[in-house]
C-alpha atoms as one frame of an Amber mdcrd trajectory, in Angstrom:
protein
 260.964 220.151 -73.174 262.609 217.733 -70.109 266.305 217.996 -69.327 268.604
 215.126 -70.577 269.348 212.675 -68.465 272.640 210.611 -68.840 272.741 206.987
 -68.514 275.917 205.352 -67.105 278.533 204.563 -69.954 280.651 202.249 -67.773
 280.460 199.164 -70.233 283.194 198.813 -72.719 281.647 198.340 -76.325 284.736
 198.106 -78.379 284.654 194.556 -80.085 281.416 193.818 -78.936 278.365 193.689
 -80.822 275.469 195.265 -79.667 272.055 196.275 -80.501 272.291 200.237 -80.256
 268.355 200.271 -79.790 268.882 198.492 -76.039 272.063 200.562 -75.227 269.611
 203.170 -74.298 266.333 203.122 -71.752 263.108 205.348 -71.760 262.163 207.229
 -69.154 259.101 208.755 -68.372 258.700 212.344 -68.655 262.448 212.385 -70.045
 265.268 212.681 -72.598 267.750 210.190 -71.908 271.267 210.227 -73.751 274.139
 208.061 -73.358 277.760 208.787 -75.056 279.384 205.756 -77.453 282.025 207.420
 -78.927 283.323 211.084 -77.574 286.711 212.052 -79.238 288.317 215.496 -80.450
 287.455 214.803 -83.687 283.427 213.913 -83.217 281.087 212.259 -80.894 278.657
 209.467 -81.414 275.410 209.563 -78.950 272.370 208.121 -78.267 268.966 209.346
 -77.388 265.634 208.019 -76.160 262.884 210.465 -75.903 259.687 209.739 -74.210
 256.359 211.025 -75.873 255.986 214.808 -76.364 259.844 215.382 -75.360 262.415
 216.826 -77.175 265.178 219.394 -77.816 264.412 222.920 -78.482 265.564 224.897
 -81.099 269.667 225.544 -81.177 272.300 225.716 -83.673 275.811 223.534 -83.598
 279.093 224.633 -85.179 279.559 221.398 -87.235 277.203 219.130 -88.839 275.482
 216.369 -87.336 273.662 213.715 -88.454 270.325 211.675 -87.247 269.187 208.592
 -87.365 265.703 206.775 -86.309 266.426 203.346 -84.645 263.044 202.973 -83.079
 259.990 205.542 -83.496 258.952 208.569 -84.846 259.977 211.842 -84.787 259.458
 215.513 -85.870 262.903 217.069 -86.951 263.042 220.571 -87.805 265.721 222.507
 -89.792 265.526 226.307 -90.437 262.022 225.923 -89.587 261.323 223.369 -92.173
 259.600 220.531 -90.183 259.900 217.007 -91.618 258.982 213.280 -89.970 261.616
 211.373 -89.622 260.838 207.160 -88.650 262.282 204.260 -87.733 265.740 203.431
 -90.524 265.559 207.498 -91.716 268.532 209.998 -91.278 268.880 213.623 -91.970
 271.777 216.040 -91.625 271.445 219.009 -89.905 273.800 221.293 -91.639 276.103
 223.104 -89.096 274.737 226.856 -88.451 271.113 226.199 -88.896 268.575 226.431
 -86.383 267.292 222.626 -85.679 265.151 221.260 -82.974 263.658 217.589 -82.718
 259.987 216.518 -81.079 259.312 212.653 -80.603 255.527 211.838 -81.852 256.103
 208.997 -79.604 257.967 207.207 -77.948 261.686 207.490 -80.216 265.310 206.337
 -79.878 268.247 208.244 -82.377 271.751 208.033 -82.715 273.192 211.350 -83.005
 276.775 211.608 -85.041 278.517 214.793 -85.050 281.866 215.398 -86.771 284.149
 218.347 -85.541 285.864 218.799 -88.714
């Protein structure tokens, strides 16, 4: 699993129409992230994973929604693997171990609400 590389987020997005998949780019052998919204009550982050890259198993103190915007990934929640494809989502419950692995190049939106 690669380190996450952050893309610059200097562009102001409020009030603009954008295609989510175009806001984060793929990099060979890497996981790239771009924070779209970062507030005290929650975050919206885009990720682009090169094939075979992922996030190792971990837990989070809040529920998180994963929405696939390009490609396919395997998401494992509490040792239960599931395959997600473009247009599909899953909620990763707070406190449950979860991990992600790109089955090919894959982009997702991660929405975490801290409440």
